[in-house]
C-alpha positions in Angstrom: -38.3 8.9 -38.9 -37.4 12.2 -39.3 -32.7 12.5 -39.9 -32.1 15.3 -37.7 -33.8 13.8 -34.9 -32.9 10.0 -35.1 -29.6 10.2 -32.5 -32.1 12.1 -29.7 -35.2 9.2 -30.3 -32.7 6.6 -29.6 -31.9 8.1 -26.9 -35.6 9.3 -25.8 -35.9 5.5 -26.3 -33.3 4.9 -23.8 -34.3 7.4 -20.9 -38.0 6.1 -21.3 -36.5 2.2 -20.6 -34.4 4.4 -17.4 -38.1 5.7 -16.3 -39.3 2.0 -16.8 -36.5 0.6 -15.0 -36.4 3.1 -12.1 -40.3 2.3 -11.8 -39.6 -1.5 -11.4 -37.2 -0.6 -8.8 -39.8 1.4 -6.9 -42.4 -1.6 -6.8 -39.4 -3.9 -6.1 -38.6 -1.5 -2.5 -34.8 -0.8 -4.0 -32.9 1.4 -1.7 -34.1 5.1 -2.3 -30.5 6.1 -3.2 -30.0 4.0 -6.1 -34.2 5.1 -6.9 -32.4 8.6 -6.5 -29.3 7.7 -8.0 -30.5 6.7 -11.3 -33.1 9.4 -11.4 -30.3 11.9 -11.1 -28.6 9.8 -14.2 -32.3 9.9 -16.4 -33.0 13.4 -15.8 -28.9 14.2 -17.4 -29.8 12.2 -19.5 -32.5 14.6 -20.7 -30.8 17.2 -20.5 -28.4 16.1 -22.7 -31.3 15.1 -25.2 -32.4 19.1 -24.5 -29.6 20.3 -25.8 -29.0 18.4 -28.9 -33.1 19.7 -29.9 -32.0 22.8 -29.1 -28.4 22.7 -31.0 -30.6 21.0 -34.2 -33.6 24.0 -33.9 -30.8 26.6 -33.9 -28.9 24.7 -37.1 -31.6 24.1 -39.1 -35.3 26.2 -38.0 -33.4 29.9 -36.9 -30.8 29.5 -39.8 -33.0 28.6 -42.2 -35.5 32.5 -40.6 -31.9 34.5 -40.9 -31.1 33.4 -44.9 -34.3 33.6 -45.9 -34.8 37.3 -44.3 -38.2 37.0 -43.2 -37.6 39.8 -40.1 -41.4 38.5 -38.5 -40.5 34.6 -39.0 -37.0 36.1 -37.4 -38.8 37.3 -35.2 -41.2 34.8 -33.8 -37.9 32.4 -34.1 -36.2 34.4 -31.7 -40.0 35.0 -29.6 -39.5 31.6 -28.6 -36.1 31.4 -27.5 -36.3 34.2 -25.2 -39.7 32.4 -24.0 -38.1 28.7 -23.5 -35.3 30.4 -21.7 -37.0 31.8 -19.9 -39.3 28.2 -18.6 -35.4 26.2 -18.4 -34.6 29.1 -16.2 -37.5 28.4 -13.5 
């Protein structure tokens, strides 16, 4: 297991469990508001995991590109972030 992602892998497994739980609630015909509340909690957990992965990316990948002085790699990392923020904004 990649050490830098170990906590986020565990978080993703919990989110996976939440998704299964929501599907089960739907199969059981549970109250819609309860289902939506669980979906909202899962979305919040996913946003938190995404923010942490972005932080890891900044701390490792981008920092490496800046430190090694490779302007092409720096440009690539910058472009990746711009594209990511464009997707997030949609």
